[in-house]
C-alpha positions in Angstrom: -57.0 -0.5 22.2 -53.9 -0.1 20.7 -55.2 1.8 17.9 -58.0 3.7 20.0 -54.6 5.4 21.6 -53.2 6.0 18.7 -55.3 7.9 17.3 -55.8 10.1 20.6 -52.1 10.2 20.7 -52.0 11.9 17.1 -54.7 14.3 18.9 -52.6 15.4 21.0 -49.4 15.9 18.8 -51.5 18.2 16.8 -53.4 20.0 20.0 -50.0 20.7 21.2 -47.3 20.7 17.8 -49.5 21.6 15.0 -48.4 18.1 13.6 -48.3 14.9 13.8 -47.1 11.1 12.8 -48.7 11.7 9.0 -47.4 7.6 8.6 -49.6 6.9 11.6 -52.3 9.6 10.9 -53.2 8.0 7.3 -53.5 4.0 8.9 -55.7 5.3 11.8 -57.9 7.7 9.4 -57.8 4.4 6.8 -59.3 2.5 9.4 -62.3 4.2 9.5 -63.1 2.7 6.3 -62.1 -0.5 7.1 -65.7 -1.9 8.5 -65.8 -6.0 7.1 -61.9 -7.1 7.5 -61.0 -10.3 9.0 -59.0 -9.4 11.8 -58.4 -6.3 14.1 -54.9 -6.3 12.9 -56.6 -6.0 9.4 -58.8 -3.0 10.3 -55.2 -0.5 10.8 -53.4 -2.3 8.2 -51.1 -5.0 10.5 -50.3 -4.5 13.9 -46.6 -2.8 12.5 -49.0 -0.3 11.8 -49.9 0.3 15.3 -46.3 1.0 16.6 -47.7 4.8 18.2 -50.1 3.5 19.7 -48.9 0.5 21.3 -45.6 2.7 22.6 -48.7 5.2 23.8 -50.6 2.4 25.6 -47.5 0.9 27.0 -46.7 5.0 28.5 -50.1 5.0 29.4 -51.1 1.7 31.6 -47.7 0.4 32.2 -45.9 1.2 36.5 -43.3 2.4 35.2 -45.0 4.3 32.2 -44.9 8.8 32.1 -48.4 8.9 31.8 -50.4 11.9 29.8 -52.9 13.0 32.3 -54.5 14.9 29.0 -54.4 11.8 26.8 -56.1 9.7 29.7 -58.9 11.8 30.6 -59.6 11.8 26.6 -59.5 8.1 26.6 -61.7 8.0 29.5 -63.9 10.1 27.2 -64.1 8.4 24.3 -64.9 5.1 26.2 -67.6 6.8 27.3 -68.6 8.2 24.1 -68.7 4.3 22.9 -71.3 4.2 25.6 -73.3 6.5 24.8 -73.4 5.7 20.7 -74.3 2.4 21.4 -77.4 3.2 23.2 -77.9 5.6 20.0 -79.3 3.5 17.8 -80.0 5.8 15.2 -76.6 7.3 15.6 -74.3 4.4 15.3 -76.3 3.6 11.9 -76.4 7.1 10.7 -72.3 6.5 11.5 -72.8 3.6 9.9 -74.3 4.7 6.4 -72.1 7.5 6.2 -68.5 5.9 6.0 -69.8 3.2 3.7 -71.4 6.1 1.1 -67.4 7.8 1.7 -66.4 3.9 0.8 -64.7 5.4 -2.4 -62.5 7.5 0.3 -60.4 4.9 1.8 -57.4 5.2 -0.9 -57.6 9.1 -0.6 -57.2 8.6 3.4 -54.2 5.9 3.0 -52.6 8.8 0.9 -53.2 11.5 3.3 -55.7 13.7 1.2 -56.8 16.2 3.5 -60.4 17.4 2.3 -60.9 13.2 3.7 -59.9 14.4 7.1 -62.2 17.1 6.1 -65.3 14.8 5.3 -64.6 12.6 8.4 -64.5 16.1 10.8 -67.7 16.8 9.2 -69.5 13.4 9.9 -67.9 13.6 13.9 -69.1 17.3 14.3 -72.9 15.9 13.0 -73.0 12.9 15.0 -70.6 12.1 17.5 -70.0 15.4 19.0 -73.8 16.1 19.6 -73.9 13.2 21.7 -72.2 13.2 26.0 -69.5 13.7 26.9 -67.7 15.6 24.4 -64.1 14.8 24.3 -62.2 17.6 25.1 -58.8 18.4 24.0 -56.6 20.2 25.4 -53.5 22.1 23.7 -52.6 25.4 22.6 -55.7 27.4 20.9 -52.9 29.1 18.0 -53.1 25.4 16.6 -57.4 24.5 17.8 -57.8 27.3 16.2 -57.3 26.6 12.6 -58.9 24.7 10.2 -57.4 22.2 9.3 -56.0 21.2 12.5 -59.7 21.1 13.6 -60.3 18.8 11.2 -57.7 16.7 12.2 -58.3 16.4 15.4 -62.4 15.6 14.6 -61.4 13.3 11.9 -58.9 11.3 14.6 -61.4 11.4 17.6 -64.0 9.5 15.1 -61.1 6.7 14.7 -60.4 6.9 18.1 -64.0 5.9 18.6 -64.4 3.8 15.4 -61.2 1.7 17.9 -63.3 1.7 21.1 -66.6 0.1 19.3 -63.8 -2.2 17.9 -62.4 -3.2 21.0 -65.7 -3.3 22.5 -67.1 -6.0 20.0 -64.1 -8.1 21.2 -65.0 -8.3 24.5 -63.5 -4.9 26.1 -64.5 -2.9 29.4 -63.2 0.2 31.0 -63.2 -2.5 34.0 -61.6 -5.0 31.9 -58.8 -2.0 31.1 -59.0 -0.5 34.7 -57.8 -4.0 36.8 -56.3 -5.6 34.1 -54.1 -2.9 33.1 -51.0 -4.9 34.0 -51.9 -7.5 31.5 -52.3 -5.0 28.7 -49.0 -3.8 28.8 -47.7 -7.3 28.9 -49.0 -7.6 25.5 -48.6 -4.7 24.2 -44.9 -4.8 24.7 -45.0 -8.5 23.2 -46.8 -7.1 20.1 -44.3 -4.0 19.9 -41.3 -6.4 19.8 -42.6 -8.3 17.4 -42.8 -4.9 15.0 -39.5 -4.7 15.4 -38.5 -8.5 14.7 -40.9 -8.0 11.6 -39.2 -4.6 11.0 -42.2 -3.5 10.5 
């Protein structure tokens, strides 16, 4: 769940400011290629690489948090899109095949090469953007009309859906998120504290 919120927080940053936390974005994009990782944390290269996601998750779920309503809407759309993807096996298989075919780009993704974002954005446009619901990104049109930013946004939305798929595989659901918000926020605080103690 922190992985999904991290990708969406990065999308919001690009939409509002035209740029985002580059190291966090590299890990979010690299997570797309880590299909057979040993643990959920390994998908993101360790819990320390999810600091932004954990902070965003706490802000969105905690009763004292400063919620970003636009981000909440995107999160709901991504969770619903994941359900649409699960109900469309051919699209799911196409995604898996294409991502495995790009496995050689994983190192470039971690290095932040922009052509990786362009490839992932094209994959998103050819697959997930054809399913419903569409994930609407609110922000500054001056940024959202720039090809480089559009590619980053689409690639990060693909990362968000990948994280949602992983969360669902681990037993997550929208109802569980709704009714256990406080528990999720507490768990996120614990993980964030561990990141700080580890110096991550």
